[in-house]
C-alpha beads as a LAMMPS data file, in Angstrom:
LAMMPS data file: protein, C-alpha beads

142 atoms
141 bonds

1 atom types
1 bond types

-500.0 500.0 xlo xhi
-500.0 500.0 ylo yhi
-500.0 500.0 zlo zhi

Masses

1 110.0

Atoms # bond

1 1 1 -0.086 0.020 0.012
2 1 1 1.172 3.592 -0.918
3 1 1 0.202 6.250 1.653
4 1 1 0.661 9.792 0.645
5 1 1 0.468 12.217 3.597
6 1 1 0.069 15.878 2.963
7 1 1 0.983 18.284 5.687
8 1 1 1.493 21.937 6.074
9 1 1 3.862 23.803 8.543
10 1 1 1.233 24.448 11.053
11 1 1 1.159 22.879 14.505
12 1 1 -2.058 21.049 13.398
13 1 1 -0.025 18.717 11.172
14 1 1 1.359 16.936 14.347
15 1 1 -2.200 15.413 14.580
16 1 1 -1.847 13.788 11.170
17 1 1 1.504 12.425 12.242
18 1 1 -0.059 11.087 15.417
19 1 1 -2.912 9.603 13.421
20 1 1 -0.653 7.752 10.928
21 1 1 1.811 6.466 13.621
22 1 1 -0.969 5.239 15.941
23 1 1 -2.087 2.565 13.296
24 1 1 -0.640 -0.835 12.498
25 1 1 0.327 -0.853 8.818
26 1 1 1.302 -3.944 6.668
27 1 1 5.046 -4.509 6.064
28 1 1 4.901 -3.509 2.520
29 1 1 3.305 -0.046 3.280
30 1 1 5.255 2.746 1.667
31 1 1 4.882 6.229 3.094
32 1 1 5.493 9.598 1.299
33 1 1 4.990 12.791 3.210
34 1 1 4.866 15.968 1.280
35 1 1 4.434 19.774 2.087
36 1 1 3.579 22.352 -0.474
37 1 1 4.677 25.995 -0.535
38 1 1 3.238 28.587 -2.795
39 1 1 5.766 31.148 -4.191
40 1 1 5.100 34.703 -3.466
41 1 1 7.201 36.058 -6.301
42 1 1 9.920 37.494 -4.069
43 1 1 13.039 35.181 -4.568
44 1 1 14.703 36.170 -1.150
45 1 1 11.330 35.668 0.768
46 1 1 10.550 32.502 -1.079
47 1 1 14.010 30.934 -0.317
48 1 1 13.653 31.711 3.265
49 1 1 10.095 30.262 3.449
50 1 1 11.136 27.242 1.609
51 1 1 14.041 26.687 3.874
52 1 1 11.664 26.974 6.896
53 1 1 9.094 24.740 5.372
54 1 1 11.687 21.997 4.583
55 1 1 13.036 22.039 8.160
56 1 1 9.772 21.652 9.530
57 1 1 8.735 19.017 7.222
58 1 1 12.008 17.015 7.775
59 1 1 11.386 17.265 11.658
60 1 1 7.971 15.858 11.239
61 1 1 9.153 13.074 9.007
62 1 1 11.834 12.287 11.534
63 1 1 9.103 12.015 14.138
64 1 1 7.051 9.771 11.996
65 1 1 9.789 7.545 11.138
66 1 1 10.724 6.978 14.816
67 1 1 7.206 5.983 15.453
68 1 1 6.824 3.432 12.650
69 1 1 8.082 0.010 12.491
70 1 1 11.904 -0.269 11.682
71 1 1 11.346 -1.760 8.250
72 1 1 8.950 0.859 7.140
73 1 1 10.566 3.828 5.120
74 1 1 9.393 7.318 4.723
75 1 1 10.051 9.517 1.733
76 1 1 9.566 13.165 1.742
77 1 1 9.437 16.056 -0.598
78 1 1 8.555 19.806 -0.506
79 1 1 6.706 20.858 -3.667
80 1 1 6.141 24.391 -4.951
81 1 1 2.925 25.594 -6.291
82 1 1 -0.957 25.649 -5.457
83 1 1 -1.557 23.219 -2.542
84 1 1 -4.499 21.308 -3.973
85 1 1 -3.115 21.011 -7.444
86 1 1 0.253 19.778 -6.273
87 1 1 -1.070 17.189 -3.721
88 1 1 -3.408 15.816 -6.513
89 1 1 -0.503 15.665 -9.025
90 1 1 1.713 13.961 -6.579
91 1 1 -1.035 11.444 -5.655
92 1 1 -1.508 10.627 -9.288
93 1 1 2.294 10.482 -10.318
94 1 1 3.186 8.407 -7.162
95 1 1 0.174 6.116 -7.632
96 1 1 -0.922 6.569 -4.058
97 1 1 -3.493 3.998 -2.609
98 1 1 -4.631 6.464 0.135
99 1 1 -4.057 10.263 0.570
100 1 1 -4.158 11.552 4.114
101 1 1 -4.429 15.137 4.943
102 1 1 -5.837 17.426 7.645
103 1 1 -8.650 19.951 7.543
104 1 1 -8.933 22.654 10.214
105 1 1 -11.961 24.038 8.492
106 1 1 -10.561 27.306 7.146
107 1 1 -12.520 28.742 4.218
108 1 1 -11.647 32.417 4.564
109 1 1 -13.683 32.733 7.595
110 1 1 -13.127 30.170 10.359
111 1 1 -16.053 27.608 10.072
112 1 1 -16.454 24.146 11.343
113 1 1 -16.419 22.383 7.910
114 1 1 -13.999 21.060 5.389
115 1 1 -11.307 23.527 4.236
116 1 1 -11.109 24.515 0.588
117 1 1 -7.834 22.536 -0.111
118 1 1 -9.386 19.317 1.514
119 1 1 -12.512 19.688 -0.234
120 1 1 -10.935 20.132 -3.596
121 1 1 -8.854 17.076 -3.032
122 1 1 -11.730 14.947 -1.898
123 1 1 -13.593 15.862 -4.900
124 1 1 -10.830 15.163 -7.352
125 1 1 -8.323 12.717 -5.825
126 1 1 -7.428 9.503 -7.940
127 1 1 -7.415 7.468 -4.840
128 1 1 -9.122 7.184 -1.434
129 1 1 -8.798 10.119 0.918
130 1 1 -8.896 10.248 4.581
131 1 1 -9.381 13.670 6.093
132 1 1 -8.035 13.976 9.700
133 1 1 -10.180 16.581 11.532
134 1 1 -7.800 18.806 13.280
135 1 1 -8.673 20.355 16.689
136 1 1 -7.801 23.800 17.578
137 1 1 -8.322 22.996 21.148
138 1 1 -5.212 20.735 21.205
139 1 1 -3.145 23.906 20.799
140 1 1 -2.282 26.126 23.625
141 1 1 -2.764 29.483 21.999
142 1 1 -1.859 32.443 24.071

Bonds

1 1 1 2
2 1 2 3
3 1 3 4
4 1 4 5
5 1 5 6
6 1 6 7
7 1 7 8
8 1 8 9
9 1 9 10
10 1 10 11
11 1 11 12
12 1 12 13
13 1 13 14
14 1 14 15
15 1 15 16
16 1 16 17
17 1 17 18
18 1 18 19
19 1 19 20
20 1 20 21
21 1 21 22
22 1 22 23
23 1 23 24
24 1 24 25
25 1 25 26
26 1 26 27
27 1 27 28
28 1 28 29
29 1 29 30
30 1 30 31
31 1 31 32
32 1 32 33
33 1 33 34
34 1 34 35
35 1 35 36
36 1 36 37
37 1 37 38
38 1 38 39
39 1 39 40
40 1 40 41
41 1 41 42
42 1 42 43
43 1 43 44
44 1 44 45
45 1 45 46
46 1 46 47
47 1 47 48
48 1 48 49
49 1 49 50
50 1 50 51
51 1 51 52
52 1 52 53
53 1 53 54
54 1 54 55
55 1 55 56
56 1 56 57
57 1 57 58
58 1 58 59
59 1 59 60
60 1 60 61
61 1 61 62
62 1 62 63
63 1 63 64
64 1 64 65
65 1 65 66
66 1 66 67
67 1 67 68
68 1 68 69
69 1 69 70
70 1 70 71
71 1 71 72
72 1 72 73
73 1 73 74
74 1 74 75
75 1 75 76
76 1 76 77
77 1 77 78
78 1 78 79
79 1 79 80
80 1 80 81
81 1 81 82
82 1 82 83
83 1 83 84
84 1 84 85
85 1 85 86
86 1 86 87
87 1 87 88
88 1 88 89
89 1 89 90
90 1 90 91
91 1 91 92
92 1 92 93
93 1 93 94
94 1 94 95
95 1 95 96
96 1 96 97
97 1 97 98
98 1 98 99
99 1 99 100
100 1 100 101
101 1 101 102
102 1 102 103
103 1 103 104
104 1 104 105
105 1 105 106
106 1 106 107
107 1 107 108
108 1 108 109
109 1 109 110
110 1 110 111
111 1 111 112
112 1 112 113
113 1 113 114
114 1 114 115
115 1 115 116
116 1 116 117
117 1 117 118
118 1 118 119
119 1 119 120
120 1 120 121
121 1 121 122
122 1 122 123
123 1 123 124
124 1 124 125
125 1 125 126
126 1 126 127
127 1 127 128
128 1 128 129
129 1 129 130
130 1 130 131
131 1 131 132
132 1 132 133
133 1 133 134
134 1 134 135
135 1 135 136
136 1 136 137
137 1 137 138
138 1 138 139
139 1 139 140
140 1 140 141
141 1 141 142
C-alpha cells in the first residue's frame, strides 16, 4: 500500500503524524510525506520560506519515522505551487492508494467544515482520501 501524507507547516500537522503513527500498517506499506509552498514572487522571501518549510517537514518526517516499525521507510518532498493541485498531481504520479491530509475548516472565515484545499482534494483525488479533522483545542494558544 502506498500512503501519501500531505501536511503543512502549522502545529495542526502533528495530529496527522499522530494519526498515522498510531495505526498498524502492513510490512509492505510505503509512506510519502509532502508539503507544499506557494511562491510569493519574491525570490529572497521564497527561499527563506522554503528553507523553513523544509526544516519543519524534515522534523515531522523524523518524528513519524521514529514511531513506525523499523522496516517501514518514509520518503519526503517539498513541492512548490498551488496546494490542492500539487497534492493531486503527486497522488497521481506516485500512484497513491490512500491520501491522508488534515482539515481545520478554514474557508476564509473560520467555520467548522471541510477546508477548501481538503474539499478540492476529496472531490478530485485519484485514490481514497482520509481527512483528519484537526482540533484547535489541542493547541495552547496564548
